[in-house]
N, C-alpha and C positions, 0 to 999 in steps of 0.2 A: 433384727438383720444381722446378718454378717459379709463380708465380701472381703477373702485374702488372694495375694497373689504371691506364689511360691515358686523357688527356683530351687532345682538340684532335688525334685522330688522323687525320693529311690523306688523305682518299680521293679516286682517280679518278672522274670521273663522265663518261659518255659517254651522247650525245643526237643524236639527227637533227633538227637543226633547218631551217626552209625556208630555200634561197639562192635571194635577190632577183636580178632584173637589171632594167634599164631597160622590158622588154616585159612584164613581170609575172613571175609564181612560175614557176620553171626546174624545181626537184627539191630533195632533200634532202642537208643537208651533213653528216657524221658530224664531231663537235665534240665535244672532251676538255676538261674543268675538272676544276677541283681546290676540294674544298669539306672545312671541319674537322667530323668526327663529333663529336657531344656527349663521349659515353665508351664507353670498349671494355674488354673483359677480355679477359687471353688467359691460361690454365696450361698445365701438360703436364709429361710425364716425359722426360727425357733419359740412355741408358744407353751406355756406352761399354766396348769391352773390347779391349784390346792385348795381345800374346802375342810377345815374341822367343824362339826357340827354341837362342839360343846354348849353353844350358846342356845341352840334350836333345840334339842332333844334332851329328855329328860333322864335323869338316872344312871344307869349303867351305859345307856346307849350315849351318851353326852360324849364317848371314847371314839365314837366314829367319824370317819373323814375320808375323802377320797382325793386320790392326784393322778391327773392326767398330762402326758407330754407328747408335743408333736414336733417331730423336728424337717423341713424339706430342704434338702443342699442339690444344688446344679453344680457339676466341677466340668471341667474340660482340660484336655492336655493331649499334644501329639502321640500317639500311641505308635503307628509306624507314619513312615513317609509319606504326606499327603491323606492321612486319615487320621481323626481325633477321637476320643473316647473318653468316658468316664474315668477317674481315678480310681485306680485299682481298693476294694475294701472299701468304697465310699457309696453305701446305699442311699437312695434318692427319699426314700422315706423312711424315717422309725419314728416308733412312738411305743408307749405304754400307757396303761391305766393299772391303778392299784385302789383296792377298797383297804383302809388304814383302821386300827384300831388301838387307841394310846390310851389307856387310864390305870393309873398306878395301882398295879404294881407290873401290869401287862401292857404287852406292845405287841402287836400283830400286822403283818402286811399279807395281801394276797394280789396279786399283779401278774398281767399278761403283758408279753413283750412283741413287738412286732419289728422287724427287719426285713426290708425289701432285696430285690436281687442285687447282685452286685459283682464286677468283674473281679474275679482273685487271680488268676494268672494270663500273664501276657503271652501270646503266642507269635508265629511267623504271619497269622492272618486270622479273619476273623472266624473261619470255619472253625478254627482249633485254638481259640481261647476259651478260657475256662470259669466259668459264673458259677457264684455260690447264688443258690435260689432263696425265695422269701420265703419267712417262716414266724411263726408265732410260738411261743413257751409260755409255761406259766409257772410262777415262783413262790413260795410260804415260805417266810419267816417269822420269828416269833422269840421274844426276852421275857421273860417272869426274875425281875429285881425282888431279891431276895433280903437285903440290906444295901445300903449305900454303897459298898464296896464290892458287894457279891451277887451274881446275877447267873442264870441258866438260861441257855439258848437251846433253840431247835429251827435248822433251816431245812426246806426243801426243792432243790433247783429242777426244774423240767420236769414238772410233774405229767406232763401231756407226750413224755418221751417224741419230742419232735426231733426229727431226722435233722442232719446237715449234709444237703443233698448240692453236688456238684454236675454240671453239665459242662459240654463241649459245644462251641458256637453261639450264635446268636437267641437260637430258640431254646424251648425247656424240655423239649424230648429227647435228647440223646446224654442221655444219664451214664455218666461216668464212674460215680462216688457216689454212696450212700451210707451216713454213719449214724447211728442208733448209740446212746448212751445212758439210755435209760434214766430214771429221777436219781439223783444224789440226794444222802440223808447226811445233815451235821446236828451233833447233839456235844454240849459240850458247859462250859462256863466260864466266866470271867471273873477277875479277881484284880480290885486296883489297890493298890499300896499307898 
C-alpha cells in the first residue's frame, strides 16, 4: 500500500489557439503548455507474486516459473476550477503476467502487459481532454550465456502490434490518433570486462 501527497505536480495542458496571419485569422493551432497543479494525492495497492518451480518439476522443466504483478492507483488533483480528475498518465490499473524459464545457460520470458486508460492531455473542458486508451501488449526476451563474460540476447517487443490510441472527451468513441509501431526486434551480445 502507498499514499503520497504531491505539491506542484507538472501537468500538460492542451489548447487550440488562434493562428494569425498577415491577412487576418487563419485557423486554430493546437498548442501544448505545462503548468503546476497546486496539490495532488495518489494512493493505491500493489501485489506481486513470483514462483520458480525448480523444486517441483524434474529435469529441464525445473527452470520454469511465473511472475504476476498488479497495481491499483487512485489519484486526484484540481484539473480546472471546481473540477477534479485523475493525474495525467496515471492508469488506475496496470498489470503484467510472465512465463519464465531460467536454467543455465538459457533465460527466457514471455510476458503480457496491461495498462488501463488514463488522461494524457488536459484541455479547457472535459469534452476536449485527451485520453490514452487501455492496451495489452506481449513481449519476449531471451539470453544465452556462452561464458561467464559473454552472452547473446534476442528480444521482441509488442508482438501483438498493439495500437497506442488517443481519444477526445470522457468516452472512448472519438478517436483522434492511433499509432501502430509493429514489433521491435533486438539481437546482440553482451561482454563483461
